[in-house]
C-alpha positions as CSV (number, residue, x, y, z in Angstrom):
1,X,-17.0,24.7,-6.9
2,X,-15.9,21.9,-9.3
3,X,-15.7,18.2,-8.8
4,X,-13.1,16.9,-6.4
5,X,-10.0,15.5,-8.3
6,X,-9.1,12.0,-7.2
7,X,-5.9,10.0,-7.7
8,X,-5.9,6.3,-7.0
9,X,-2.7,4.6,-6.0
10,X,-2.3,0.9,-6.3
11,X,0.5,-1.7,-6.4
12,X,1.3,-5.1,-4.9
13,X,2.5,-5.5,-1.4
14,X,5.7,-3.6,-0.6
15,X,5.8,-1.8,-4.0
16,X,6.4,1.6,-2.5
17,X,2.9,3.1,-2.4
18,X,3.5,5.1,0.8
19,X,6.8,6.4,-0.4
20,X,5.2,7.5,-3.6
21,X,2.3,9.1,-1.8
22,X,4.6,11.2,0.3
23,X,6.5,12.3,-2.8
24,X,3.2,13.1,-4.6
25,X,2.1,15.2,-1.7
26,X,5.3,17.2,-1.7
27,X,5.1,17.7,-5.5
28,X,1.6,19.2,-5.3
29,X,2.3,21.5,-2.3
30,X,0.9,24.0,-1.5
31,X,-2.3,22.3,-2.7
32,X,-3.9,20.5,0.2
33,X,-4.4,16.7,0.1
34,X,-7.0,14.5,1.8
35,X,-6.0,10.9,2.0
36,X,-8.1,7.7,2.3
37,X,-5.6,5.0,3.3
38,X,-6.7,1.3,3.2
39,X,-4.8,-1.5,4.8
40,X,-5.4,-5.2,5.4
41,X,-5.5,-6.1,9.1
42,X,-6.9,-4.3,12.1
43,X,-3.8,-2.1,12.5
44,X,-3.0,0.5,9.9
45,X,0.7,1.0,10.2
46,X,1.1,3.4,7.2
47,X,-1.5,6.0,8.2
48,X,0.8,7.4,10.8
49,X,3.6,7.7,8.3
50,X,2.0,10.7,6.4
51,X,3.2,13.5,8.5
52,X,4.5,16.0,5.9
53,X,3.1,19.5,5.1
54,X,0.1,19.4,2.8
55,X,-1.8,16.5,4.3
56,X,-5.1,17.8,5.7
57,X,-6.2,14.5,7.1
58,X,-5.8,10.7,6.8
59,X,-9.0,8.6,6.9
60,X,-7.9,5.0,7.7
61,X,-9.9,2.1,6.5
62,X,-8.6,-1.0,8.2
63,X,-11.5,-3.5,8.3
64,X,-10.5,-5.3,5.1
65,X,-9.7,-4.9,1.4
66,X,-11.4,-2.0,-0.5
67,X,-12.3,-4.2,-3.4
68,X,-14.3,-6.6,-1.2
69,X,-15.8,-6.0,2.2
70,X,-15.1,-2.2,2.4
71,X,-17.3,-1.0,-0.5
72,X,-19.9,0.5,1.9
73,X,-17.2,1.9,4.2
74,X,-15.6,3.6,1.2
75,X,-18.9,5.2,0.2
76,X,-19.2,6.4,3.8
77,X,-15.7,7.8,3.7
78,X,-16.4,9.6,0.4
79,X,-19.5,11.2,1.9
80,X,-17.4,12.5,4.9
81,X,-14.8,13.8,2.5
82,X,-17.4,15.6,0.3
83,X,-18.8,17.3,3.4
84,X,-15.3,18.7,4.1
85,X,-14.7,19.9,0.6
86,X,-13.4,23.4,1.5
87,X,-10.6,21.9,3.6
88,X,-8.6,20.4,0.8
89,X,-7.9,20.5,-3.0
90,X,-7.1,16.9,-3.9
91,X,-8.2,13.4,-2.8
92,X,-5.8,10.5,-2.9
93,X,-6.9,6.9,-2.2
94,X,-4.2,4.4,-1.3
95,X,-5.3,0.7,-1.7
96,X,-4.1,-2.4,0.0
97,X,-1.4,-4.4,-1.7
98,X,-3.9,-7.1,-2.9
99,X,-6.8,-4.8,-3.9
100,X,-8.6,-5.1,-7.2
101,X,-8.5,-1.4,-8.4
102,X,-11.1,-2.1,-11.1
103,X,-13.9,-2.4,-8.5
104,X,-12.8,0.9,-6.9
105,X,-12.7,2.6,-10.3
106,X,-16.2,1.3,-11.1
107,X,-17.5,3.0,-7.9
108,X,-16.5,6.4,-9.4
109,X,-17.9,5.6,-12.8
110,X,-21.1,3.7,-12.1
111,X,-22.4,5.3,-8.9
112,X,-24.1,8.6,-9.8
113,X,-23.8,9.8,-6.2
114,X,-20.1,9.5,-6.4
115,X,-19.7,10.7,-10.0
116,X,-21.5,14.0,-9.4
117,X,-19.0,15.0,-6.7
118,X,-15.7,13.3,-7.6
119,X,-13.6,13.1,-10.8
120,X,-11.2,10.2,-11.0
121,X,-8.1,11.7,-12.7
122,X,-5.7,8.8,-12.8
123,X,-5.0,5.3,-11.6
124,X,-1.3,5.0,-10.7
125,X,0.3,1.5,-10.2
126,X,3.6,1.1,-8.4
127,X,5.7,-1.9,-9.5
128,X,8.8,-3.0,-7.6
129,X,11.5,-3.7,-10.3
130,X,13.2,-6.3,-8.1
131,X,10.0,-8.3,-7.4
132,X,7.7,-7.7,-10.3
133,X,8.4,-10.9,-12.1
134,X,7.9,-12.9,-8.9
135,X,4.6,-11.3,-8.2
136,X,3.3,-11.7,-11.8
137,X,4.3,-15.4,-11.7
138,X,2.7,-16.1,-8.4
139,X,-0.3,-13.9,-8.0
140,X,-3.2,-12.7,-10.2
141,X,-3.6,-9.6,-8.0
142,X,-0.4,-7.9,-9.4
143,X,-1.5,-8.5,-12.9
144,X,-4.9,-7.0,-12.4
145,X,-3.4,-3.9,-10.7
146,X,-1.2,-3.3,-13.8
147,X,-4.2,-3.8,-16.1
148,X,-6.3,-1.2,-14.3
149,X,-3.6,1.6,-14.4
150,X,-3.1,4.3,-16.9
151,X,0.3,5.3,-15.4
152,X,2.7,2.7,-14.2
153,X,5.9,3.6,-12.2
154,X,8.6,0.9,-12.4
155,X,10.0,1.7,-9.0
156,X,13.7,1.1,-8.0
157,X,14.7,0.8,-11.6
158,X,18.1,2.3,-10.7
159,X,18.9,-0.9,-8.8
160,X,18.6,-3.2,-11.8
161,X,20.5,-3.4,-15.1
162,X,19.2,-1.5,-18.2
163,X,18.6,-4.8,-20.0
164,X,16.5,-6.2,-17.2
165,X,14.6,-2.9,-16.9
166,X,13.8,-3.2,-20.7
167,X,12.6,-6.8,-20.1
168,X,10.3,-5.7,-17.3
169,X,8.9,-2.9,-19.4
170,X,8.2,-5.4,-22.2
171,X,6.4,-7.6,-19.6
172,X,4.3,-4.7,-18.4
173,X,3.3,-3.8,-22.0
174,X,2.3,-7.5,-22.5
175,X,-0.2,-7.0,-19.6
176,X,-1.2,-3.5,-20.3
177,X,-0.2,-2.2,-23.7
178,X,-2.0,1.2,-23.4
179,X,-0.6,2.5,-20.1
180,X,2.2,5.0,-19.8
181,X,5.3,3.3,-18.2
182,X,7.8,5.5,-16.4
183,X,10.8,4.5,-14.2
184,X,11.4,5.9,-10.7
185,X,14.6,5.8,-8.6
186,X,14.6,4.7,-5.0
187,X,12.5,7.3,-3.2
188,X,12.2,9.7,-6.2
189,X,9.5,10.0,-8.8
190,X,8.8,12.6,-11.5
191,X,5.1,13.2,-11.2
192,X,4.9,16.3,-13.5
193,X,3.4,14.3,-16.3
194,X,0.8,13.0,-13.9
195,X,-0.2,16.5,-12.8
196,X,0.1,18.3,-16.1
197,X,-0.8,15.7,-18.7
198,X,-4.1,14.5,-20.0
199,X,-6.4,12.8,-17.5
200,X,-7.7,9.3,-18.2
201,X,-11.2,9.2,-19.6
202,X,-14.1,7.1,-18.3
203,X,-14.3,5.1,-21.6
204,X,-10.7,4.0,-21.2
205,X,-11.2,3.1,-17.6
206,X,-14.3,1.0,-18.5
207,X,-12.2,-0.8,-21.1
208,X,-9.5,-1.6,-18.6
209,X,-12.1,-2.9,-16.1
210,X,-13.3,-5.3,-18.8
211,X,-9.7,-6.4,-19.5
212,X,-9.0,-6.9,-15.8
213,X,-12.1,-9.1,-15.3
214,X,-11.0,-11.4,-18.1
215,X,-8.4,-12.7,-15.6
216,X,-9.7,-15.2,-13.1
217,X,-9.5,-13.5,-9.8
218,X,-9.5,-14.7,-6.2
219,X,-7.2,-13.7,-3.4
220,X,-8.9,-15.9,-0.8
221,X,-5.6,-17.6,0.1
222,X,-3.8,-14.3,0.7
223,X,-4.9,-13.3,4.1
224,X,-3.8,-10.9,6.8
225,X,-3.7,-11.5,10.5
226,X,-2.5,-9.3,13.4
227,X,-0.4,-10.3,16.4
228,X,-0.4,-8.1,19.5
229,X,2.0,-8.3,22.5
230,X,2.0,-6.4,25.7
231,X,5.6,-7.1,26.7
232,X,8.7,-5.4,25.0
233,X,11.0,-7.2,22.7
234,X,14.8,-7.7,22.5
235,X,15.8,-5.7,19.3
236,X,18.8,-7.8,18.3
237,X,17.0,-11.1,18.8
238,X,13.9,-9.9,17.0
239,X,15.9,-8.6,14.0
240,X,17.7,-11.9,13.6
241,X,14.5,-13.9,14.0
242,X,12.5,-11.8,11.4
243,X,15.3,-12.2,8.9
244,X,15.4,-15.9,9.4
245,X,11.6,-16.1,9.2
246,X,11.2,-14.3,5.9
247,X,13.8,-16.5,4.3
248,X,12.4,-19.7,5.8
249,X,8.8,-18.8,4.6
250,X,9.9,-17.0,1.4
251,X,7.0,-18.4,-0.7
252,X,4.4,-17.8,2.0
253,X,5.2,-14.5,3.7
254,X,4.6,-11.6,1.3
255,X,4.7,-8.7,3.7
256,X,5.1,-8.0,7.4
257,X,4.4,-4.6,9.0
258,X,4.7,-3.7,12.6
259,X,5.1,-1.2,15.3
260,X,7.3,-2.7,18.0
261,X,8.0,-1.9,21.6
262,X,11.7,-2.5,22.5
263,X,12.9,-2.9,26.1
264,X,14.5,0.3,27.4
265,X,14.0,2.1,24.1
266,X,12.2,5.5,24.0
267,X,10.7,5.3,20.5
268,X,8.5,2.9,18.6
269,X,10.4,0.7,16.2
270,X,8.8,0.4,12.7
271,X,9.2,-3.1,11.2
272,X,8.8,-3.6,7.4
273,X,9.5,-6.7,5.3
274,X,9.1,-7.5,1.7
275,X,10.0,-11.0,0.7
276,X,13.5,-11.6,2.0
277,X,14.3,-8.1,3.1
278,X,13.6,-6.8,6.7
279,X,14.1,-3.3,8.0
280,X,13.7,-2.0,11.6
281,X,13.8,1.8,12.0
282,X,13.0,4.2,14.8
283,X,9.6,5.8,14.7
284,X,8.0,8.4,16.9
285,X,8.7,8.4,20.6
286,X,6.2,6.7,22.9
287,X,4.0,9.2,24.7
288,X,4.5,9.3,28.5
289,X,0.8,8.6,29.0
290,X,1.1,5.3,27.2
291,X,1.5,3.0,30.1
292,X,1.2,-0.1,27.9
293,X,3.4,0.1,24.9
294,X,1.8,-2.6,22.8
295,X,3.6,-4.2,19.8
296,X,1.5,-5.0,16.7
297,X,2.6,-7.2,13.8
298,X,0.5,-7.5,10.6
299,X,1.4,-10.6,8.5
300,X,0.2,-10.8,4.9
301,X,0.8,-14.1,3.1
302,X,-0.4,-17.3,1.7
303,X,-1.4,-20.4,3.8
304,X,0.2,-19.0,7.0
305,X,-0.7,-20.4,10.4
306,X,-1.2,-17.6,12.9
307,X,-0.4,-19.8,15.9
308,X,2.9,-20.8,14.4
309,X,3.9,-17.2,13.6
310,X,2.9,-16.1,17.1
311,X,5.0,-18.8,18.8
312,X,8.0,-17.8,16.7
313,X,7.7,-14.1,17.4
314,X,6.8,-14.5,21.1
315,X,10.1,-16.2,21.9
316,X,11.9,-12.9,21.2
317,X,10.2,-11.0,24.0
318,X,12.8,-9.5,26.4
319,X,11.2,-11.2,29.4
320,X,11.4,-14.6,27.7
321,X,15.1,-14.2,27.0
322,X,16.1,-13.5,30.6
């Protein structure tokens, strides 16, 4: 049996990694996919979103960022995956939105224990066309993710003008002149080139690691925290509050994810925000055995005070509003 093919998916917060991953899994079906999903914060909101045919299992890593504190946990996960080799055909690793992919790539190239079992085929970076310039201007993480990739999807390109799309492609080439850049419409990607084209070589990946490390890197001021509430929320009030919150803290709140319990509502409500946009959609129904329908909010941002955010969110509890 040959080495396990690995695809690494990266991209800044809210760039569409989970959407792309689901699309990728559909494209390779009936091949079976094992997923290692990493999220910042104690609650992994996205791991439960991969429910389509072709996913054999999702191994969540939620203790931190893969490029930092999770190196040993990643090695442990890879060992588990290798022991289940006959259950799947491909391995996909999804990183957090502030991960340094070059460190993960190096694990596959420099660790002989990993290299003898796994073959890294491609590093795919998702870039949100509407926010890419903002992220490149404000964070070093987004730049390093672009540098590490051999294939970059400019996501939601159908929502911007052709001239602006050309400007963004030029900006991407300025950061990574050797990567292949492709555009993807909202929710749709053409992954045939990824599956059928040439795979990236170790020499190219090593060169990209060197380029990535030329950029000063520290994401110490981008931190996650989790808020948990036992009582249900008022949906209308919460929706209005979250929209107000992301606009008020536009330059500090990068991402909010959550699973919310709404008063007298049978299903979980999934909360997603990227910069000034907020969506609340129905998720799976609560199980009857779940007596306590806890709500979890994961905030990712810069210089945010947890106590302030908790106070703002708490005032939208249904019991508080009575």
